PAZAPA-4460 file (N, C-alpha, C; in steps of 0.05 Angstrom, whole numbers, plus 32768, in hexadecimal, padded with zeros to 4 digits):
% residues 294
    n_x    n_y    n_z   ca_x   ca_y   ca_z    c_x    c_y    c_z   seq   type   mol
   8010   7FE7   8005   8002   8000   7FFE   8012   801D   7FFE     1      M     A
   8012   802C   7FEB   801B   8047   7FF7   8002   805F   8000     2      I     A
   8013   8069   8011   8006   807B   801D   800C   8092   8013     3      T     A
   7FF6   80A9   800B   8006   80C4   8004   7FF0   80DF   8016     4      I     A
   800A   80EB   8023   7FFF   8101   8035   8003   8120   8024     5      A     A
   7FED   812D   8018   7FF3   813F   8009   7FE4   8138   7FEA     6      G     A
   7FD0   8124   7FEA   7FC8   811A   7FD4   7FB3   8125   7FC5     7      A     A
   7FAA   8144   7FD0   7F99   8155   7FC1   7FA7   816F   7FB9     8      S     A
   7FBD   8169   7FBF   7FCF   817F   7FB0   7FD3   8183   7F96     9      G     A
   7FE8   8194   7F82   7FE4   8197   7F63   7FF7   817E   7F60    10      F     A
   8013   8172   7F74   8025   815E   7F68   800E   8140   7F79    11      V     A
   8004   8143   7F89   7FFA   812E   7F94   7FE3   8125   7F86    12      G     A
   7FD3   8136   7F77   7FBB   812D   7F65   7FCE   8121   7F4E    13      G     A
   7FDF   812D   7F3F   7FE3   8116   7F2C   7FF6   8108   7F2B    14      H     A
   7FFD   80FD   7F4C   8009   80E6   7F4F   7FF8   80D1   7F54    15      L     A
   7FDC   80DD   7F61   7FC7   80C6   7F6F   7FBF   80BA   7F4E    16      V     A
   7FB9   80D0   7F3B   7FB3   80C4   7F28   7FC1   80B6   7F16    17      D     A
   7FE1   80B4   7F15   7FF2   80A7   7F0E   7FF6   808C   7F12    18      F     A
   7FF7   8094   7F2F   7FFF   806C   7F40   7FE8   805C   7F3D    19      L     A
   7FD0   8069   7F3C   7FB3   805E   7F39   7FB2   804D   7F1C    20      L     A
   7FBF   805B   7F0C   7FC0   8058   7EE8   7FCF   8039   7EEC    21      S     A
   7FDF   8041   7EF9   7FF4   802C   7EFE   7FEB   800C   7F0A    22      R     A
   7FDA   8018   7F1A   7FD1   7FFC   7F26   7FD8   7FFA   7F48    23      G     A
   7FE1   800E   7F51   7FE6   800C   7F71   7FC9   8013   7F81    24      H     A
   7FCC   7FFE   7F96   7FC1   800C   7FB0   7FC3   8023   7FBF    25      K     A
   7FB0   8038   7FC6   7FBB   804F   7FC9   7FAA   8054   7FDD    26      L     A
   7FB8   8060   7FF8   7FAB   8073   800E   7FB2   808F   8010    27      R     A
   7F9D   8095   8012   7F9B   80B4   800F   7F92   80BD   8025    28      C     A
   7FA0   80DB   802E   7F95   80EB   804A   7F8B   8102   8042    29      L     A
   7F74   8104   8051   7F5F   811C   8046   7F5D   8126   805C    30      A     A
   7F5E   8147   8058   7F4D   8153   8070   7F3A   8157   806B    31      R     A
   7F29   815E   8052   7F14   816C   8051   7F02   8154   8045    32      S     A
   7EEB   8155   803F   7ED1   8149   8036   7ED8   814E   8019    33      E     A
   7EDE   8165   800C   7EDC   8169   7FF1   7EF7   8153   7FE3    34      K     A
   7F0A   8157   7FF2   7F24   814D   7FF3   7F21   812D   7FED    35      A     A
   7F10   8121   8005   7F08   8108   8008   7EFF   8102   7FF1    36      K     A
   7EE4   8110   7FE9   7ED2   8104   7FD5   7EDF   8106   7FB8    37      G     A
   7EF2   8117   7FAE   7F04   8113   7F98   7F15   80F8   7F96    38      Q     A
   7F23   80FA   7FAE   7F39   80E8   7FA9   7F28   80CB   7FB4    39      L     A
   7F14   80BF   7FB6   7EFA   80AA   7FB8   7EFA   80A9   7F9E    40      I     A
   7EE7   80BA   7F92   7EE1   80C1   7F74   7EF9   80B1   7F60    41      Q     A
   7F0C   80B2   7F65   7F28   80AB   7F5D   7F2B   8091   7F5F    42      K     A
   7F27   8088   7F6E   7F27   8069   7F74   7F3C   8060   7F8A    43      G     A
   7F45   8080   7FA0   7F5B   8076   7FB7   7F4B   8072   7FC7    44      A     A
   7F57   8063   7FDC   7F50   805F   7FF4   7F57   8076   800E    45      E     A
   7F48   808D   8018   7F4C   809C   8029   7F44   8099   8042    46      V     A
   7F58   80A2   8051   7F55   80A9   8072   7F56   80C9   806F    47      A     A
   7F43   80D4   808F   7F43   80E8   8091   7F60   80EC   80A3    48      H     A
   7F6F   80FE   809E   7F84   8106   80B0   7F92   8123   80A5    49      G     A
   7F9F   8131   80B6   7FA9   8144   80B5   7FC8   8144   80B9    50      D     A
   7FE6   8142   80B1   7FFC   8140   80C0   8003   814F   80D5    51      I     A
   7FEF   8169   80D8   7FF6   8180   80F2   7FEA   8170   8103    52      T     A
   7FDC   8163   8104   7FC9   8156   8117   7FCC   813C   811A    53      Q     A
   7FE6   8133   812A   7FE8   8119   8134   7FD2   8104   813E    54      S     A
   7FC6   8106   8144   7FAB   80F4   8153   7F9C   80EE   813C    55      H     A
   7F9F   80FB   8123   7F90   80F5   810C   7FA3   80D9   80FF    56      T     A
   7FB5   80D1   8106   7FCD   80CB   80F6   7FC7   80A7   8107    57      L     A
   7FBD   80A2   8115   7FC4   8092   8125   7FB9   807E   8114    58      K     A
   7FC9   8067   8114   7FC6   8047   810A   7FBB   804B   80E7    59      H     A
   7FC5   8060   80DD   7FBD   8066   80C1   7FCE   8054   80A9    60      L     A
   7FE6   8054   80B8   7FFC   8046   80A6   8001   8026   80B4    61      L     A
   8005   8015   80A0   8010   7FF9   80A2   802F   7FE8   80A7    62      N     A
   8032   7FDA   80A4   8056   7FD6   80A0   804C   7FCF   8091    63      H     A
   8068   7FD2   807E   8067   7FCE   8061   8068   7FE7   804B    64      G     A
   8054   7FF8   805B   8048   8007   8045   8063   801C   803F    65      D     A
   805A   802C   8022   8067   8043   8016   8059   8054   8024    66      I     A
   806E   806A   8030   805E   808F   803D   806C   80A2   8020    67      V     A
   8057   80B0   801B   805E   80C3   800A   8053   80DB   800F    68      I     A
   8069   80F3   801F   8061   8106   8029   8061   811F   8019    69      H     A
   804C   8125   800E   8049   8145   7FF4   8043   8151   8006    70      L     A
   803B   8159   8021   8032   8170   8033   8045   8185   802C    71      V     A
   803F   81A3   8027   8050   81B3   8024   803C   81D1   8025    72      G     A
   8043   81DE   802E   803D   81F7   802A   804D   8216   801B    73      I     A
   8043   8229   8007   805B   8236   8002   804E   8252   8012    74      I     A
   803E   8257   8022   8032   8272   802B   802B   8260   804D    75      E     A
   802F   8272   8059   801C   8270   8073   800A   8281   807C    76      E     A
   7FF5   826E   808A   7FD6   827D   808D   7FCC   826D   80A2    77      K     A
   7FC6   828A   80B9   7FC3   827B   80D5   7FD3   8269   80D8    78      G     A
   7FC8   8255   80E8   7FD2   823C   80FA   7FE8   822D   80E1    79      I     A
   7FE5   8236   80C9   7FF2   8227   80BE   8013   8232   80AB    80      S     A
   8022   822D   80C1   8034   8239   80C7   8049   8224   80B2    81      T     A
   8065   822E   80AF   8081   821D   8099   807D   820E   80B2    82      F     A
   808A   8210   80CB   8091   8200   80DD   8079   81EC   80E5    83      H     A
   8060   81EB   80EA   804D   81E3   80F6   8046   81CB   80D1    84      A     A
   804E   81D3   80BC   8042   81C1   80AB   8057   81AF   80A6    85      V     A
   806E   81C4   809B   8089   81B2   809A   8098   81A0   80AE    86      H     A
   809D   81B0   80C3   80A9   819C   80D3   8099   818C   80E4    87      V     A
   8087   819E   80F9   8072   8188   810F   8066   817E   80FB    88      E     A
   805C   8180   80E3   804A   816E   80D7   805D   8152   80CF    89      G     A
   8079   8155   80C1   8086   8140   80B7   8089   812F   80D0    90      T     A
   8091   813E   80E7   809F   812B   8109   8082   811B   8105    91      K     A
   8067   8125   8107   8050   8117   810C   8051   80FF   80F8    92      N     A
   8055   80FF   80DC   8054   80E8   80CA   8063   80DB   80CF    93      L     A
   807F   80E3   80D6   8091   80CF   80D3   8098   80BE   80EF    94      V     A
   8088   80C5   810B   8084   80BA   811B   806F   80A4   8117    95      E     A
   8054   80A1   810E   804B   8094   8108   8056   8077   80F3    96      E     A
   8063   808D   80E3   806F   8075   80CB   8081   8064   80DA    97      A     A
   808E   806F   80ED   80B0   805D   8105   8094   8045   8111    98      Q     A
   807D   8055   8116   806F   8041   8129   8064   802C   8121    99      Q     A
   805B   802A   8107   8049   8019   80F5   8063   8004   80DC   100      A     A
   807A   800F   80DD   808E   8002   80D3   808C   8001   80B2   101      G     A
   8090   801A   80A9   8088   801C   808B   8099   801A   8080   102      V     A
   80A6   8015   8065   80C0   8004   8059   80D2   801C   804A   103      R     A
   80BD   802F   804A   80C5   804C   8040   80B9   805E   803F   104      H     A
   80C9   807B   8041   80BC   808C   8042   80C6   80A0   8031   105      F     A
   80B9   80B7   801F   80BA   80C7   800E   80B4   80DD   8019   106      F     A
   80C7   80EB   8012   80BF   8110   801F   80C7   811F   8006   107      Y     A
   80B0   8136   7FF9   80B5   8144   7FE8   80C4   8164   7FF5   108      Q     A
   80DD   8167   7FF9   80E8   817D   7FFF   80E4   8195   7FEC   109      S     A
   8104   819E   7FE5   8103   81BD   7FD2   8122   81C6   7FD6   110      A     A
   8120   81C8   7FB6   813F   81CB   7FAF   8145   81EA   7FBE   111      L     A
   815A   81E4   7FC8   816A   81FD   7FDB   8163   81F7   7FF8   112      G     A
   814A   81E6   7FFC   8151   81E4   8017   816F   81DF   8034   113      A     A
   8162   81F6   8043   8179   81FB   804B   8175   8201   8072   114      D     A
   8179   81F2   8087   8172   8203   80A0   817B   8218   80AA   115      E     A
   8195   8228   8097   819D   823D   80A3   8191   8256   8090   116      T     A
   817B   8246   807B   816E   8260   8068   8160   826A   807D   117      S     A
   8167   828D   8067   8153   829A   8073   8131   82A1   8069   118      W     A
   8129   8287   8059   8110   8288   804C   8102   8271   805C   119      S     A
   80ED   8278   8068   80E2   826A   8084   80DD   8250   8074   120      G     A
   80D5   824E   8058   80C6   8239   804F   80DD   8221   8044   121      Y     A
   8101   8226   8043   810E   8214   8035   8119   820E   8053   122      L     A
   811D   821F   806B   8122   821B   8082   8113   8208   808E   123      R     A
   80FA   8202   8086   80E9   81EB   809B   80F0   81D1   8086   124      T     A
   80EC   81D9   8069   80EE   81C5   805D   8109   81B5   8069   125      K     A
   8121   81BF   8070   8132   81B2   8070   8133   81A1   8098   126      A     A
   8126   81B2   80A1   8120   81A4   80BE   8115   8192   80B5   127      E     A
   80FF   818F   80A2   80E9   8174   80A4   8104   8163   8094   128      A     A
   8115   8160   807F   8125   814E   8075   813A   8142   808D   129      E     A
   8138   8156   80A4   814E   814A   80AE   813F   8136   80C3   130      E     A
   812A   813F   80CA   8118   812B   80D7   810F   8106   80CE   131      I     A
   810C   8107   80B2   8110   80F4   80A8   8123   80E3   809E   132      V     A
   813A   80F6   80A0   8150   80E6   80A2   815D   80D3   80B9   133      K     A
   8157   80E6   80CC   815C   80DC   80E0   8146   80C2   80F2   134      K     A
   8131   80BA   80DB   8119   80B3   80EA   811E   8093   80EC   135      S     A
   813B   808B   80DE   813C   806C   80DC   812D   8058   80CA   136      G     A
   8117   806B   80BC   810C   8062   80A3   8120   8062   808D   137      I     A
   811B   804B   807D   8126   8051   805A   811A   806B   8051   138      P     A
   8124   807C   8044   811D   8099   8036   8124   80A0   8021   139      Y     A
   8110   80AD   800D   811E   80B8   7FF5   8113   80D8   8001   140      T     A
   8123   80ED   7FF7   811F   8104   7FFB   811E   810C   7FDF   141      I     A
   810E   811A   7FCB   8107   812E   7FB7   8113   814D   7FBD   142      F     A
   8127   8157   7FB2   812B   8174   7FB1   8123   8188   7F91   143      R     A
   8108   8187   7F8F   80FF   8197   7F74   8106   81B1   7F71   144      P     A
   810A   81BC   7F5D   8109   81DC   7F58   80E8   81DB   7F54   145      S     A
   80E0   81EC   7F3D   80C6   81EF   7F39   80B9   81D0   7F28   146      L     A
   80A5   81D2   7F26   809A   81B4   7F28   807E   81C8   7F13   147      I     A
   807D   81BD   7EFC   806A   81CD   7EE6   8058   81B9   7ED2   148      I     A
   8041   81C2   7ED7   8028   81B5   7EC9   800E   81BF   7ED2   149      G     A
   7FFC   81AB   7EC7   7FD9   81AE   7ECA   7FD9   81BA   7EE1   150      P     A
   7FC9   81CE   7EE8   7FCA   81DC   7F0C   7FD6   81E1   7F16   151      W     A
   7FF3   81E3   7F0E   8001   81EC   7F2B   8002   820D   7F2B   152      D     A
   8009   820F   7F44   8000   8232   7F4F   8014   824A   7F45   153      G     A
   8032   823D   7F3E   8045   8254   7F33   8039   825B   7F1C   154      F     A
   8034   8248   7F0A   8026   824E   7EE7   8013   825C   7EEE   155      T     A
   8001   8254   7F02   7FE5   825C   7EFC   7FDF   8280   7F09   156      K     A
   7FF9   8282   7F24   7FFB   829C   7F29   800B   82B1   7F11   157      K     A
   801B   82A5   7F03   8028   82BD   7EE7   8010   82B5   7EDF   158      I     A
   8003   82A7   7ECC   7FEE   82A8   7EBE   7FD4   82B7   7EC1   159      M     A
   7FCB   82B8   7EDA   7FBB   82D1   7EE3   7FC7   82EE   7ED7   160      D     A
   7FE1   82ED   7EE6   7FEB   830D   7EE3   7FEF   830E   7ECC   161      M     A
   7FF5   8301   7EAF   7FF2   8311   7E9C   7FDC   8309   7E95   162      L     A
   7FC8   8305   7E95   7FB1   8300   7E87   7FA4   831D   7E98   163      K     A
   7FA9   8328   7EAF   7F93   833B   7EB4   7FAB   8357   7EB8   164      F     A
   7FC1   8359   7EB5   7FCF   836F   7EBD   7FEA   8374   7EA6   165      S     A
   7FDB   8395   7E95   7FE5   839F   7E7E   8008   8391   7E82   166      P     A
   8018   8398   7E94   8030   838E   7E94   8031   837B   7EA4   167      V     A
   8052   8369   7EA9   8057   8359   7EB2   8074   8369   7ECB   168      V     A
   8066   835E   7EE1   807D   8369   7EF8   808C   8353   7EFE   169      P     A
   80A0   835C   7EFC   80B8   834C   7F06   80CD   8357   7F19   170      L     A
   80C4   8349   7F38   80DE   834F   7F4B   80F8   8356   7F4B   171      P     A
   8106   8368   7F54   811E   8361   7F4E   811F   836D   7F2D   172      G     A
   8139   8359   7F25   8134   835D   7F04   8136   8340   7EFA   173      E     A
   8123   8333   7F01   811F   830C   7F00   8139   82FD   7EFE   174      G     A
   8147   8306   7F04   8168   82F5   7F02   8168   82DE   7F0D   175      R     A
   815B   82D5   7F23   8159   82BA   7F2B   8152   82AB   7F1C   176      A     A
   8165   8292   7F23   8160   8277   7F09   8156   8263   7F1B   177      K     A
   8142   825B   7F09   8131   823D   7F17   8136   8225   7EFF   178      F     A
   812E   8215   7F0F   8131   81F9   7EF2   810E   81E8   7EF6   179      Q     A
   8108   81F4   7EE6   80EA   81EA   7EE4   80EC   81C7   7ED6   180      P     A
   80DC   81C1   7EE4   80D5   819B   7EDF   80BB   819B   7ED7   181      I     A
   80B5   8188   7EC7   8091   8181   7EC2   8089   8170   7ED4   182      S     A
   8077   816A   7EDB   806A   815A   7EF0   8066   813E   7EE0   183      I     A
   806A   8136   7EC3   806D   811D   7EBE   8086   8119   7EC2   184      K     A
   8098   812A   7EBD   80B2   8118   7EC8   80BB   8113   7EE0   185      D     A
   80A3   8129   7EF4   80AD   8126   7F11   809C   810A   7F11   186      W     A
   8091   810A   7F0E   807F   80E9   7F07   8095   80CE   7F0B   187      L     A
   809E   80DB   7EEF   80B0   80C2   7EE3   80C8   80C0   7EF8   188      A     A
   80CE   80D0   7F08   80E5   80C7   7F17   80D9   80BC   7F34   189      C     A
   80BB   80C6   7F3A   80BA   80B6   7F52   80A8   809C   7F54   190      I     A
   80A9   809C   7F3D   80A4   807E   7F2D   80B4   8066   7F33   191      S     A
   80D0   807C   7F36   80E7   8058   7F35   80E8   8059   7F50   192      R     A
   80E4   8072   7F68   80E8   806B   7F76   80D1   8057   7F8C   193      V     A
   80B2   8058   7F81   80A2   8046   7F8A   80A4   802C   7F7B   194      V     A
   80B1   802F   7F5E   80BB   8011   7F5E   80CD   8003   7F68   195      D     A
   80EA   8016   7F76   80FD   8004   7F7F   810C   8022   7F91   196      D     A
   80FB   801A   7FA9   8103   8028   7FC6   8120   802D   7FC3   197      P     A
   8125   800E   7FD1   8144   8010   7FD1   8157   801E   7FC3   198      E     A
   8156   8015   7FA6   815F   8029   7F98   8162   803C   7F94   199      A     A
   814F   8052   7F9C   8153   806D   7FA0   8155   8084   7FB9   200      F     A
   815C   806A   7FD2   815D   807B   7FEB   8177   808F   7FE5   201      S     A
   816A   80A9   7FF1   8182   80B7   7FFD   8170   80D1   7FEB   202      G     A
   8180   80DE   7FF3   8179   8104   7FE5   817A   8109   7FC8   203      T     A
   816C   8119   7FBB   8168   8115   7F9E   815E   813B   7F99   204      F     A
   8177   8143   7F88   8170   8164   7F79   815F   815B   7F64   205      D     A
   8150   8160   7F5E   8138   8165   7F4A   8134   817B   7F37   206      I     A
   813A   817B   7F1E   813E   8197   7F0D   8139   8191   7EEE   207      G     A
   812E   81A2   7EE8   812D   8198   7ECA   8145   819F   7EBB   208      G     A
   8145   81A0   7E9B   8161   81A7   7E8B   816F   81BF   7E89   209      P     A
   815E   81CD   7E8F   816B   81F2   7E92   8169   81FB   7EA7   210      E     A
   817B   820E   7EAD   8179   8228   7EB7   816C   8241   7EAE   211      H     A
   8155   8246   7EB8   814B   8260   7EAD   8138   8273   7EC6   212      L     A
   8141   8289   7EB9   8141   82A1   7ECD   8123   82A8   7ED5   213      S     A
   8118   82B4   7EE8   80FB   82B4   7EE9   80F7   82C4   7ED4   214      Y     A
   8105   82D9   7ED0   80FE   82ED   7EB1   80F8   82DA   7E9A   215      R     A
   8103   82CB   7E92   8100   82B0   7E7C   80EF   829E   7E86   216      Q     A
   80E8   8293   7E9A   80D3   8285   7E9F   80BB   8296   7E96   217      I     A
   80B7   82B0   7EA8   80A4   82C0   7E9D   80A0   82D1   7E7D   218      V     A
   80A8   82CE   7E76   80AE   82D3   7E5C   80A2   82B9   7E47   219      E     A
   80A7   82A2   7E4E   809E   8286   7E41   8099   827B   7E40   220      E     A
   8086   8283   7E59   8065   8289   7E61   804C   8294   7E4E   221      L     A
   8062   82B7   7E4A   804C   82C9   7E47   8046   82BD   7E23   222      S     A
   8061   82B9   7E1C   8061   82AF   7E03   804D   8294   7DFA   223      R     A
   8052   8278   7E0C   8046   8267   7E07   8021   826F   7E0A   224      A     A
   8018   827E   7E1C   8001   8288   7E20   7FF9   82A1   7E0B   225      A     A
   8008   82A3   7DF8   7FF8   82B6   7DEA   7FFE   82D3   7DF3   226      G     A
   800B   82DB   7E06   800F   82F8   7E0B   801F   8307   7E02   227      Y     A
   8020   831A   7E05   8031   8334   7DF5   8039   834C   7E05   228      R     A
   8044   8347   7E22   803A   8364   7E33   805A   8367   7E3A   229      K     A
   8066   8380   7E39   807E   838B   7E48   807A   837A   7E6C   230      P     A
   80A0   8382   7E71   80A0   8377   7E86   80AE   8387   7E99   231      T     A
   80B1   8392   7EB1   80C2   83AB   7EBC   80C3   83A1   7ED4   232      F     A
   80E4   83A5   7EDD   80EE   839F   7EF6   80E5   83AE   7F14   233      S     A
   80DD   839E   7F21   80D6   83AC   7F33   80E6   83B6   7F4B   234      I     A
   80ED   83C5   7F5A   810E   83C2   7F6B   8101   83AF   7F83   235      P     A
   8113   839B   7F86   810F   8382   7F9C   810F   8394   7FBC   236      M     A
   8116   83AC   7FC7   8116   83B7   7FD1   80F5   83C3   7FD2   237      G     A
   80F1   83C8   7FC2   80CF   83DC   7FC4   80C1   83BB   7FC5   238      F     A
   80C2   83AD   7FBB   80B5   838C   7FB6   80AD   838C   7FD7   239      M     A
   80C4   8385   7FE6   80C6   8382   7FFE   80B6   8388   8011   240      K     A
   80B4   83AA   800E   80AD   83BD   8023   8090   83BE   801E   241      L     A
   8086   83BD   8000   806E   83B9   7FFD   8055   839C   8004   242      T     A
   806C   838B   8000   805A   836D   800B   8053   836A   8021   243      T     A
   8071   8372   8038   8071   8376   8052   804D   8388   8063   244      S     A
   804C   839A   804B   8031   83B4   804D   801A   839B   8051   245      M     A
   8018   8393   8035   7FFF   837C   802C   7FFD   8371   803A   246      L     A
   8013   835E   804D   800C   8347   8058   8007   834C   807A   247      E     A
   8001   836B   8071   7FF3   8370   8094   7FDD   837B   8092   248      H     A
   7FD1   837F   8076   7FB5   8382   806E   7FAB   836D   805D   249      F     A
   7FB5   835A   804F   7FA8   8346   8040   7FB0   832A   8048   250      L     A
   7F9D   831B   804F   7F95   82FD   8057   7FAD   82EB   804B   251      P     A
   7FA7   82F4   802D   7FB4   82E5   800F   7FC3   82F0   8006   252      S     A
   7FDB   8303   8003   7FE9   8319   7FF6   7FF3   830A   7FE1   253      P     A
   7FF0   8319   7FC2   7FF7   830C   7FA9   800D   8300   7FA5   254      P     A
   802A   8307   7FC0   8040   82FC   7FC2   8042   8305   7FE7   255      V     A
   8057   82F3   7FE9   805D   82EE   8003   807F   82F7   8009   256      T     A
   8080   8303   8022   80A0   8307   802E   80B2   82EF   8026   257      S     A
   80A9   82E4   802A   80BA   82C3   802B   80C5   82B8   8010   258      D     A
   80A9   82B9   8001   80AB   82B5   7FDB   80BA   82CD   7FC9   259      Q     A
   80BB   82E8   7FD8   80CA   82F0   7FCD   80E6   82EB   7FD5   260      L     A
   80F3   82DD   7FE9   810C   82DE   7FEE   8111   82CA   7FDE   261      R     A
   8100   82B8   7FD5   8105   829B   7FBA   810E   82A7   7FA9   262      L     A
   80FC   82C4   7FAA   8106   82CF   7F83   812A   82D7   7F84   263      L     A
   8135   82DA   7F9B   814E   82EB   7FA9   816D   82D9   7F9F   264      E     A
   8165   82BB   7F9A   8176   82A7   7F96   816E   8293   7F80   265      Q     A
   8181   8284   7F78   8181   8274   7F66   817B   8255   7F6C   266      D     A
   8164   8252   7F5E   8160   822F   7F70   8164   8222   7F55   267      N     A
   8175   820F   7F55   8183   81FE   7F45   8193   81E9   7F44   268      I     A
   8196   81DA   7F38   81AC   81C6   7F42   81B6   81BD   7F23   269      C     A
   81C2   81A8   7F23   81CE   819D   7F0C   81B6   819B   7EF3   270      A     A
   81C1   81A9   7ED5   81AD   81A3   7EC3   81AB   8182   7EC3   271      V     A
   81BB   8170   7EC5   81C2   8159   7EB5   81B0   813E   7ED2   272      D     A
   81A4   8152   7EEC   819E   813D   7F07   8190   8126   7EFD   273      S     A
   817A   8131   7EF0   8163   811A   7EE9   816E   80FF   7EE3   274      V     A
   8177   810D   7EC7   8189   80F8   7EAC   81A3   80E6   7EC2   275      E     A
   81AE   80EF   7ED0   81CA   80E2   7EE3   81B3   80CF   7EF7   276      R     A
   819E   80D9   7F03   8199   80CD   7F1A   817F   80B8   7F14   277      Q     A
   816B   80C5   7EFB   8157   80AE   7EFA   8155   80A9   7EDC   278      F     A
   816E   80AD   7EC6   816E   809A   7EB4   8161   80AD   7E99   279      G     A
   8151   80BD   7E96   8148   80CB   7E84   8148   80EB   7E86   280      F     A
   8147   8100   7E6B   814F   8110   7E6B   812C   8120   7E67   281      I     A
   8126   8132   7E88   8116   8142   7E82   810C   8157   7E6F   282      P     A
   80EB   8159   7E6D   80E2   8173   7E5A   80F0   818E   7E5B   283      M     A
   80F6   819E   7E43   8106   81B7   7E46   80E6   81C5   7E4E   284      K     A
   80EC   81E2   7E59   80D1   81EC   7E67   80BF   81FE   7E4B   285      F     A
   80C9   8201   7E3B   80BB   8202   7E1E   80AD   81F3   7E17   286      A     A
   80B2   81D8   7E16   80A9   81B7   7E0F   8089   81B5   7E25   287      D     A
   809A   81B2   7E3E   807D   81B7   7E4D   8067   81CF   7E4F   288      T     A
   806C   81E1   7E4B   805B   81F2   7E4C   8043   81EB   7E32   289      L     A
   8057   81E7   7E16   8040   81E1   7E03   8035   81C3   7E0B   290      Q     A
   8041   81AF   7E18   802B   81A0   7E1A   8015   81A0   7E2B   291      E     A
   8017   81B7   7E42   8000   81AC   7E53   7FF4   81C2   7E4E   292      F     A
   7FF9   81DA   7E45   7FED   81F6   7E38   7FD7   81F0   7E28   293      M     A
   7FE1   81D5   7E12   7FC3   81D7   7DFA   7FAC   81DC   7E05   294      R     A
***
């Protein structure tokens, strides 16, 4: 049995469809009735569970299970803080996995995860990694850059901006580099882990075959969507000041201070990381966009 935490998110939704299509038996954790209904309709077994509430995880896992932990947030809202979700949530799930005697534990981290990072997102991802590594359970950790595909939040935010704004603002000069990888290629990587967990134990940086600046990504998205809008740079200092003010007045600002910090540093690994570790060459960003934006 494969148990998935985070099955109703962008990556989780694609993974559930993929694994069910290959005949795997799945148990998915769901917090809401809506998510539960959608997962049952797909054909998965569903259990009510919230990794931030340890009592909801009791007796959910079985000896010999593979656990896939995809739960993560990119912005904090109320009690759903980076520490509560990434650190405490991972700790709760790992403790239940230890008691159950699961076969293998997969954790979705992030490229650039670092316990000394000034980004709360990256710092708590790294703290969660350490919990997994010290658990005594055989594990696999993926550290992906941007994962791109139908329904991904990153592309949606930029597409909304392209649709409604007469110009395209770029924080700073858009120089920070990323390494987008398609959801199909990410699925191809994790399928190897599911098929042979022992052969893919350890930590793996995951990225596409190109290093692209944020400006290049926005411009490529604009071309793929048929928009011809000018870009202009906004000084990062001004962006930070404005964002800090908006965070005090809006429950969900267009961008958070932590997200701006992520646009100040490169988020890349070796361009041949997937080919070297998983044996295939992933799609280029432009090809990925053409495929799913049709």
